[in-house]
C-alpha positions, 0 to 999 in steps of 0.5 A, a space after each residue: 081263133 087259135 088264141 081263143 081256143 088256147 085261152 079256153 084250154 088254159 081255163 079248163 086246165 086251171 079249173 081241173 087243178 086242185 086248190 093247192 095248185 091254183 093258189 101257188 104264188 105267182 111272184 116271189 113276194 107272195 111266197 110264204 115261209 122259209 124265211 131262214 134262207 129267203 128272208 131279207 139279207 139271207 143267202 138265197 135272197 142275196 143270190 137273187 139280188 146279185 143275179 148270181 143264182 147257181 145250182 141249188 138243192 132243196 131238201 125238206 118235207 112235202 108241202 113246204 114249197 120246194 116246187 113252187 119256189 123253183 118256179 118263182 126262181 125261174 121267173 125272178 132270174 128270167 130263166 126258161 123253166 123245165 121240170 123233170 121227175 127223177 122217177 120217170 126220166 132217164 139219162 136220155 131225157 136229161 141229155 135232151 134237156 141239156 142240149 136244148 138248154 145249150 142251144 137256148 143259151 147260145 142263140 138267145 142268151 137265155 139260161 134254163 132252170 132245170 127243176 128235178 123232183 126227187 133228185 135222190 132217185 137218180 142213179 150215179 150215171 144220171 147225176 153224173 150226166 148233169 155235171 158238165 153243164 151245171 159246172 159251165 152254168 148252162 143250166 141252173 139246176 134245182 133239185 128237190 128231195 125229201 131225203 138227206 142230200 148228203 147221203 143220197 146225192 152224188 158228192 160231185 154234184 153236191 159240191 157244185 150246189 148250195 143246199 137249202 133245208 126247208 122246214 114245215 110251214 109255221 102255224 101263222 104261215 098256214 093261217 095266212 094261206 087259208 085266209 088267202 084261199 078263202 078270200 081269192 075270187 079268181 083262183 081260190 074259194 072267194 066266189 063261194 063266200 065260205 066262212 071257216 069257224 075259228 075252232 075249225 081253222 085252228 084244228 086245220 092248222 094244227 093237223 096240217 103239220 106245216 103242209 100247205 097242200 094238206 091244209 088247202 086240200 081239206 079246205 077245198 073238199 069241205 067247201 065243195 061238199 056242202 051247199 047253201 049261201 053263205 057256206 059255213 065250214 065247222 069243226 065236224 066238217 073239217 074233221 071229216 075232210 081231213 084224212 087220218 094223219 100219217 106219221 112222218 117216219 122212216 125207220 131207215 131214213 134221216 128222220 129215224 136217226 133224228 127222232 132217236 137222237 131227240 129221245 136220247 137227248 130228252 132223257 139225258 136232259 131229264 125231261 120225261 114229257 119230251 121223252 114220251 112224245 119222241 117215244 110215241 113218234 117212234 111207236 106210231 111210226 112203226 119203229 122196231 121195238 128191239 132197236 128202242 130197247 137197245 138204245 135205252 139199255 145203252 143209255 142206262 149205263 151211258 147217261 145214268 150209270 152209277 148215279 142210279 144202279 137200278 137203271 140198267 137192270 130195269 132197262 134189261 128187264 124192260 127189253 125182256 118184257 117187250 120180247 115177252 109181251 109185244 105190242 101194243 101192251 109193251 108200250 106200257 113197259 117202255 113208258 115206265 122205263 123212259 119216265 124212270 130214266 128221264 127222272 133218274 139222277 144222271 152221271 156219265 162218269 163210267 162212260 168217260 172213265 172207260 173212254 179215257 182208259 182205252 185212249 191210254 191203251 191206244 196212245 201210250 206205252 203198255 203197262 206191264 202187269 205187276 208181279 203181285 197180280 200175275 197168275 201163279 196157278 201153274 208149275 214154275 210161276 213161283 220161281 218167276 216170282 209171280 204173285 209175290 206180295 199179293 194181299 188177299 182183300 177179304 183178309 183185311 178188316 175193311 175189305 181193302 188191301 193196301 196194294 198197287 194194282 196198276 203200277 202207274 198213277 192213274 184215276 179214270 173213274 170220277 164219280 159225280 155228286 149226284 144220286 148214289 154216286 155221291 156215296 160212291 165218291 165218299 167211299 172211293 176217296 177213302 179207298 184211294 187214300 188207303 191204296 196210295 198211302 199204304 202201298 209199298 211200291 218197292 216190294 212190287 217193283 218190276 224188272 228193269 225192262 218193265 220199268 222202262 215201259 212204265 216210265 214212258 207212261 209217266 213221262 207221257 202224262 
């Protein structure tokens, strides 16, 4: 009697589950995606084959299979599966589970796989409570998180775990899951004999963004919201059943830094199309416009520099325009700037030059200011010899005076052979030839004490 009731209750529970839950794979061989660590010969595959599965952290977007894989790992390793949510569980719940896991291991020899969803929400005390039993192997800890674990998970716990990064499912993986759901008569939609138009299938795959749960939920809504036999699901119906796409973006999280990095590298790589896409992701995600403008002003000097001197004024003007105009219209200003910067000739010569000069200031002996360059606008400066030998550049026919302005032989700025810097390079070559060839270094030589410091720099080269 009890067995019959149990079967009925289980069937009712299963019927109440959404399609995505019913279609969860029951064996590891049915699992789709994440071949970069689960494929044959990959790390997680090897750990399972060797029966050496230890604690792991699954990091990745929603709908990529973290919970499903955790259940399958428990089955593969013949471990008892326990699930906790970091949102609703406290230290007492964790200790309760660990105590029962220890009893289970000591009395029956069975290990426990403890799956903690959103593990990054556990505070330090809760994470610390796991450490002894994780280290002793009493439990196999599987923590799942959508946040970067290297920023959000206790370092001690992380050092005892393997981190596996989940990627959104590939389009072919989503197609396979949709096909399974349409064909499966026991758990899927097979009994409904539903067919899915090709264009509707491709739209569903594309709009799911690698999220299996999103794709299967929309498919089930579509199939159960129409009648007839056989059921035919077309593109307009799928459009209706898909919620408006929410842009995956966290202005304070990991993705924020990844996308701005992609934007900067795309502009640096001179790809205006990729640059516009990453800019659009930031705009759709609600990024602070001031942050975008600051990054572009920096890039104008860091990556374009004097190869196109118009880049920096344009970036500053765009920042001012964004303050004046605001969204949504300032997207036009940003689009103009991003495409200009992407197509502009590139040079990091100015960036490299200041980095090298600052490194010399930090690591080598300080260069004394040559006497000819020292301030002479005070009483007594003349007696000290300040300003002696200084030549006013504007008095020279070409505006360049033959002088030693540093006192050591150094060349920090090396213009590239692109854009306006090609012209600068030619002019700089002539300037340096005059500065070095016509310099009377003896006339500007400092005192003995100054010479010893300067010699340290020359020797340090």
